[in-house]
C-alpha positions, 0 to 999 in steps of 0.5 A: 500500499503506497500513499501519495504525498497528499494522502501522507499529509492528509493523515497527518493533518488528522492526526495533529488535529486529534493530538491538538484535541488531546492536549486540550481535553488534558489541560481541562482535566488537569485544571479541574478541582479534583483531576482523575490521575488515571484518566489524565495518565491514559490521556497522555499515553495516547497523546504520545502514541499520537506524536509517534504516528505523526513522526512515522507519517512525517518520516515517510514524505522524506525521500530514500536517498540511494547510497 
């Protein structure tokens, strides 16, 4: 399965949107009077997985150079 650069850019944009949404949710939860630490930890881990996926797809946009 080969994605075109425009397909990859769309995937990255969607992942970045999810990442920002999670960041907002984390900030709201952390600012609440009694934050649920377990939920906060789960959201942070999910955010890290999204960041890893973004990095993976961004690396797909870098052309392979033959040595």
